[in-house]
Structures are given as C-alpha cells and as structure tokens.
C-alpha positions as CSV (number, residue, x, y, z in Angstrom):
1,X,121.7,376.1,39.8
2,X,123.9,378.5,38.0
3,X,125.7,376.9,35.1
4,X,129.3,377.8,36.6
5,X,128.5,376.2,39.9
6,X,127.0,373.2,38.2
7,X,130.7,372.5,37.1
8,X,131.7,371.8,40.6
9,X,128.8,369.2,41.3
10,X,130.1,365.7,41.7
11,X,126.8,364.1,41.6
12,X,127.2,360.7,39.9
13,X,131.1,360.5,40.4
14,X,132.8,357.8,42.2
15,X,135.7,358.8,44.5
16,X,138.5,356.7,45.9
17,X,140.4,358.3,49.1
18,X,143.3,356.5,50.6
19,X,144.3,357.1,54.1
20,X,140.8,357.9,54.8
21,X,140.1,356.8,58.3
22,X,141.3,360.1,60.3
23,X,142.8,363.6,59.7
24,X,142.7,365.1,56.1
25,X,141.8,362.1,54.2
26,X,138.6,361.6,56.3
27,X,137.6,365.3,55.8
28,X,138.5,365.2,52.2
29,X,136.4,362.0,51.7
30,X,133.4,363.8,53.7
31,X,133.8,367.0,51.5
32,X,133.7,365.0,48.2
33,X,130.5,363.2,49.4
34,X,129.1,366.6,50.4
35,X,129.6,367.9,46.8
36,X,127.7,364.8,45.4
37,X,130.3,361.9,45.1
38,X,130.0,358.5,46.2
39,X,133.0,357.5,48.0
40,X,135.2,354.4,48.8
41,X,137.4,355.1,52.0
42,X,140.7,353.2,52.4
43,X,143.2,352.5,54.8
44,X,144.5,349.9,57.3
45,X,142.0,350.7,60.1
46,X,138.4,349.2,59.3
47,X,136.6,350.3,62.3
48,X,137.7,354.0,61.8
49,X,136.6,353.5,58.2
50,X,133.1,352.2,59.0
51,X,132.5,355.4,61.0
52,X,133.6,357.5,58.0
53,X,131.3,355.5,55.8
54,X,128.3,356.0,58.2
55,X,128.9,359.8,57.8
56,X,129.0,359.5,54.1
57,X,125.8,357.8,54.1
58,X,124.4,360.4,56.3
59,X,124.9,362.8,53.7
60,X,122.7,360.6,51.3
61,X,125.7,359.4,49.2
62,X,126.7,355.6,48.8
63,X,129.9,354.6,51.0
64,X,132.0,351.6,50.8
65,X,135.1,350.5,53.0
66,X,138.2,348.9,51.6
67,X,140.9,347.7,54.0
68,X,144.0,348.9,52.1
69,X,147.8,348.6,52.5
70,X,149.5,351.1,49.8
71,X,152.8,349.5,50.4
72,X,151.5,346.4,48.7
73,X,150.9,346.1,45.1
74,X,148.7,343.1,45.6
75,X,146.3,345.0,48.2
76,X,146.1,347.9,45.6
77,X,145.1,345.4,42.7
78,X,142.3,344.0,45.0
79,X,141.0,347.5,45.4
80,X,140.7,347.6,41.8
81,X,138.6,344.7,41.6
82,X,136.6,345.7,44.4
83,X,135.9,349.1,42.6
84,X,134.7,347.4,39.5
85,X,132.6,344.7,41.3
86,X,131.0,347.2,43.5
87,X,130.6,350.5,41.5
88,X,131.6,349.6,37.9
89,X,133.6,352.6,37.5
90,X,136.0,355.3,39.1
91,X,136.2,358.9,38.5
92,X,138.2,360.4,41.2
93,X,141.4,358.9,43.3
94,X,142.8,361.0,46.1
95,X,146.1,359.7,47.0
96,X,146.3,360.9,50.7
97,X,147.9,357.9,52.5
98,X,151.3,358.9,53.8
99,X,153.8,357.8,56.6
100,X,156.0,360.6,58.0
101,X,158.9,360.6,60.4
102,X,160.1,363.9,61.8
103,X,163.9,363.7,63.2
104,X,167.2,364.8,62.3
105,X,168.6,363.2,59.0
106,X,171.6,361.7,61.1
107,X,169.1,359.4,63.0
108,X,166.7,358.3,60.3
109,X,166.9,354.6,59.9
110,X,166.7,352.2,57.0
111,X,163.3,350.9,58.4
112,X,161.9,354.3,58.7
113,X,163.3,355.3,55.3
114,X,161.5,352.3,53.7
115,X,158.4,353.0,55.4
116,X,158.1,356.5,54.2
117,X,159.3,355.5,50.7
118,X,156.8,352.7,50.3
119,X,154.0,354.4,51.6
120,X,154.4,358.0,50.4
121,X,156.0,357.6,46.9
122,X,155.8,353.8,45.8
123,X,151.9,353.5,47.2
124,X,151.1,356.8,45.5
125,X,152.6,355.6,42.0
126,X,150.9,352.2,42.1
127,X,147.7,353.8,43.2
128,X,147.8,356.0,40.2
129,X,148.8,353.3,37.8
130,X,146.2,350.7,39.0
131,X,143.3,352.9,39.6
132,X,144.3,355.0,36.6
133,X,144.1,352.2,34.3
134,X,140.3,351.8,35.4
135,X,140.0,355.7,34.3
136,X,141.7,355.0,30.9
137,X,139.2,352.6,30.0
138,X,136.4,355.2,30.4
139,X,138.8,358.0,28.8
140,X,138.3,360.2,31.9
141,X,139.4,360.6,35.5
142,X,140.9,363.0,38.1
143,X,143.7,362.0,40.3
144,X,144.6,364.3,43.1
145,X,148.0,363.4,44.7
146,X,148.6,364.8,48.4
147,X,152.1,366.7,48.3
148,X,153.3,369.5,50.7
149,X,154.8,373.0,51.2
150,X,157.9,370.8,51.9
151,X,158.0,369.9,48.2
152,X,159.4,373.3,47.8
153,X,160.7,374.3,51.3
154,X,161.9,372.7,54.4
155,X,162.5,372.6,58.1
156,X,164.7,370.7,60.3
157,X,163.9,367.2,60.7
158,X,161.7,366.9,57.5
159,X,164.6,365.9,55.0
160,X,163.2,362.5,53.8
161,X,159.6,363.7,54.0
162,X,160.4,366.8,52.0
163,X,162.2,364.6,49.2
164,X,159.5,362.5,48.7
165,X,156.9,365.1,48.6
166,X,159.2,366.8,46.1
167,X,158.9,363.4,44.2
168,X,155.2,363.4,44.4
169,X,154.9,366.7,42.9
170,X,157.3,365.7,40.0
171,X,155.8,362.5,39.7
172,X,152.2,364.3,39.2
173,X,153.8,366.4,36.3
174,X,155.0,363.3,34.6
175,X,151.7,361.3,34.8
176,X,150.0,364.3,33.7
177,X,151.9,364.6,30.6
178,X,151.9,360.7,29.7
179,X,148.0,360.3,30.5
180,X,146.6,363.4,29.1
181,X,145.7,361.6,25.8
182,X,143.5,359.2,28.0
183,X,141.6,362.0,29.3
184,X,143.1,361.4,32.8
185,X,144.0,364.8,34.7
186,X,146.6,364.5,37.3
187,X,147.2,367.2,40.0
188,X,148.8,367.5,43.3
189,X,147.2,369.3,46.5
190,X,150.0,370.8,48.7
191,X,149.0,371.8,52.3
192,X,150.9,373.4,54.8
193,X,150.4,372.6,58.5
194,X,146.6,371.6,58.9
195,X,144.9,371.8,62.2
196,X,143.4,368.4,62.6
197,X,143.1,366.3,65.9
198,X,146.2,364.2,65.5
199,X,148.3,367.4,65.0
200,X,147.2,369.0,68.1
201,X,150.0,367.7,70.3
202,X,152.7,368.7,67.6
203,X,151.4,372.2,66.8
204,X,151.6,374.0,69.9
205,X,154.2,376.1,72.0
206,X,157.5,377.0,70.2
207,X,156.6,374.9,66.9
208,X,153.3,376.7,66.5
209,X,155.0,379.9,66.9
210,X,157.6,378.9,64.3
211,X,155.2,377.6,61.9
212,X,152.8,380.7,62.2
213,X,155.8,382.8,61.7
214,X,156.4,381.5,58.3
215,X,152.5,381.5,57.0
216,X,151.6,385.1,55.6
217,X,148.0,384.7,56.3
218,X,148.9,384.4,60.0
219,X,147.0,380.8,60.8
220,X,147.0,377.3,60.4
221,X,145.1,375.6,57.4
222,X,141.8,373.9,58.2
223,X,140.2,370.7,56.6
224,X,137.7,373.2,55.1
225,X,140.6,375.1,53.2
226,X,141.7,371.8,51.5
227,X,138.2,370.4,50.7
228,X,137.3,373.6,48.4
229,X,140.5,373.0,46.6
230,X,139.9,369.2,46.3
231,X,136.5,369.7,44.9
232,X,137.7,371.9,42.4
233,X,140.5,369.6,41.3
234,X,138.0,366.7,41.1
235,X,135.2,368.6,39.3
236,X,134.6,369.6,35.7
237,X,135.7,373.0,36.6
238,X,139.2,372.0,36.4
239,X,139.0,370.0,33.1
240,X,141.6,372.0,31.6
241,X,144.0,371.8,34.5
242,X,146.6,369.1,34.8
243,X,150.2,368.7,36.0
244,X,150.0,371.2,38.6
245,X,150.6,371.5,42.3
246,X,148.2,373.7,44.0
247,X,149.7,375.2,47.1
248,X,147.0,375.7,49.8
249,X,149.5,377.3,52.3
250,X,148.6,380.6,53.4
251,X,151.6,382.1,51.4
252,X,154.2,379.8,52.9
253,X,156.1,379.1,49.8
254,X,155.7,382.7,48.2
255,X,157.2,383.8,51.3
256,X,160.2,381.7,51.6
C-alpha cells in the first residue's frame, strides 16, 4: 500500500467508543473497525451493543461489549479494568456518549440540566482521565471528543447543549496541552446535523429547511462524512495534530 495511505491504517489498534449502540457512535465504531481497529463498544443498552459487536466481527476485527454509564465514575473505572483484562492496552478513545434536550431555556429543569452535564461533560472528562491514564502508560494515544457546531454557533432551544459542547471543545484544548508530554493527542470532532435513523423524525419540514439554509454545501452530514475525519484523528496521519476542533459541518460555522 502507498506509504501515505498506510498512515491511516488502524490495524493492531484498540479503540473504545462510548454511546456506540446506535447513531453516530455505532457508525464510528464500525468505521474504525473497517480501518483495521479492534473495538470495544460501550453504552447502557447491551442488546444493541451485541448487534454492533457482531457487525465488527463480520469485518474481521475483534469486538467487545461493555455496559457503561458515563455519568458514574465507578462504571468508567470498571471499563478501564475491562480493557486491561481483555486487550491489555487502548490506543483510541471516542467520547460520543451524550444526552440532549431541545427546549427553550426558560423551561429547562434541574434534572435535565444534571443529565446533560453529567453525561456530556462530566462523563467526557472522566473517560478522558481514566482511559487516558492507560494511554499514558504506553506514552501514546488518541482521544476524540464529540463536540458540535453549537460550540461556536447556536439555534433556539439548544442553550445548555451549546454551552456543554463549547465546554467539550475547551476541555479538549486543555487536556491536549497537559497531556502532550505523555504522547496523548486530544482532538474534538464537531459535526452539524447528521442524517441518522434517530434524527429522521426531527429533521423534516420547517426544521429541515432551516438547518439546510445554514449549510453552504446544501445537505445534511452523513455518518460517512464523520468516519473519514475520525479515522484521520485516530491514525498516525494526525500524529502532529492536537488540541483542535475539526468542524465537519458543510460550512455552517464559516457562514455564521
């Protein structure tokens, strides 16, 4: 294979993907496996994860399932032990797990606030800390945090979500700076609206028209758009890239 293309090959790498039972997380796990990585898929829904594991194994890679609640530090610590017991190392962490509520800021409840914060920011931080410590032991690792176009722009109903995703991008920069001496690269991936089965009901009619009006390339993102960017950030091709938020948004942020 061409030596430049070889740098995107993930054969021999161990990847962990949170929120991997469906949607973006599922597709990213399959994309990483397609590029050669073995994958540990995590979420709270075991049956869905088993289906993803089977697809990973159909690609000729090793797959594993871990039932994870990222809002609980003890659950993340158990994941760390599971990784060492089953695979002995970890090279790639994709922090995809999130919880979002779309509603006017006046109406957001304390419980909704706590669920969003604990899943999307607290969970991301402690996954970075606990799984990143395993990477520190080998002096190499790639962490990819899922941010959003709403870290830099906003629409009605996304006040808390936008604040959390801005926090994810800022946290990404901070960890990249602190952990560079340990060989850990930390970057964020920031998509716009992605066409997945779970979004079909939301992204239609006037909502779809509004979203498309803000995307210069004139279409929604697809999981394939994110997979290429994720493989890049997970691979040796991006070894000199850290602390960045890569917007895969069809020009949404640039056009704001």
